[in-house]
C-alpha positions in Angstrom: 105.1 112.4 110.2 101.9 110.6 111.2 102.1 106.9 112.2 100.1 106.1 109.1 102.7 107.6 106.7 104.8 105.0 105.0 108.5 105.0 104.7 110.0 104.2 101.3 110.8 100.6 102.6 107.3 100.0 103.8 105.9 101.4 100.5 108.0 98.8 98.7 106.9 96.0 101.0 103.2 97.1 100.7 103.6 97.1 96.9 105.1 93.7 96.9 102.3 92.4 99.1 99.8 94.0 96.7 101.5 92.2 93.8 101.4 88.9 95.6 97.7 89.3 96.5 96.9 89.7 92.8 99.1 86.8 91.8 97.3 84.5 94.2 94.0 85.3 92.4 95.3 84.1 89.0 93.4 80.8 88.3 95.3 77.6 87.4 95.7 77.3 83.7 96.0 81.1 83.2 98.9 83.6 83.1 99.3 87.3 83.3 102.1 89.8 82.7 104.1 92.0 84.9 102.7 95.0 83.2 99.1 93.9 83.6 99.6 93.6 87.3 101.4 97.0 87.5 98.5 98.6 85.6 95.9 97.0 87.8 97.7 98.3 90.9 97.6 101.8 89.5 101.3 102.0 88.5 101.4 101.2 84.8 105.1 102.0 84.6 106.1 99.6 87.3 106.3 96.3 85.5 110.0 95.9 86.5 109.0 96.5 90.2 106.4 93.7 89.8 109.3 91.5 88.6 111.2 92.4 91.7 108.2 91.5 93.8 108.0 88.1 92.0 111.7 87.5 92.7 111.1 88.2 96.3 108.0 86.1 96.7 109.9 83.4 98.6 109.6 85.9 101.6 105.8 85.5 101.6 104.3 83.3 104.3 101.7 81.9 101.8 102.7 80.2 98.6 102.7 82.5 95.5 102.1 80.9 92.1 104.9 82.9 90.5 104.9 80.6 87.4 101.7 82.3 86.3 103.5 85.7 85.7 105.3 86.1 82.4 106.4 89.0 80.2 104.1 90.9 77.9 104.6 88.4 75.0 104.3 85.3 77.1 108.0 84.5 77.6 109.1 82.8 80.8 111.4 85.7 81.7 111.4 84.8 85.4 112.4 81.1 84.9 115.9 81.7 86.1 114.6 82.6 89.5 113.0 79.2 90.1 114.8 76.3 91.9 115.5 74.3 88.7 116.1 75.4 85.1 112.8 74.0 83.9 110.6 74.3 87.0 108.6 77.3 85.8 107.8 75.5 82.6 107.0 72.2 84.4 104.6 74.0 86.8 102.8 75.7 83.9 102.5 72.5 82.0 101.1 70.7 85.1 98.3 73.3 84.9 97.6 72.6 81.2 99.6 75.4 79.7 101.8 74.4 76.8 105.3 76.0 76.6 107.5 75.9 73.6 110.9 77.6 73.3 110.5 79.2 76.7 107.2 80.9 75.7 103.5 80.2 76.5 101.7 78.7 73.4 98.5 80.5 72.7 99.4 83.2 75.1 96.3 85.4 74.4 94.0 82.4 75.1 95.6 81.8 78.5 96.0 85.5 79.4 94.3 86.7 82.5 93.9 90.5 82.7 93.3 91.6 86.3 91.7 94.8 85.0 89.0 92.8 83.3 88.8 89.7 85.6 88.7 91.7 88.9 86.3 94.3 87.5 88.4 97.4 87.7 
């Protein structure tokens, strides 16, 4: 195997880094979904893997605005992985995004699609 070939572990780490790189581009006051990130990265069936990457983002050297990634209908499905029970919501609200019943209000208005926004 050539030195450039990736092992399964390094593929996962590379995918996680790719996810984090996309998440760092989401502007304040906007949100995207796990599936939108997966689709942008060329793996449309990997929304769950994007979720795993978000759960592991504490391993990143740079801060990752994980609060900006929600599920496909705007639910704060990753909220349990934040330091406090309301931290994800508080972070979004500090960016001007209203959250009600654990869901982004006016989700489509705040939705940031990397396929469109990043020109792919």
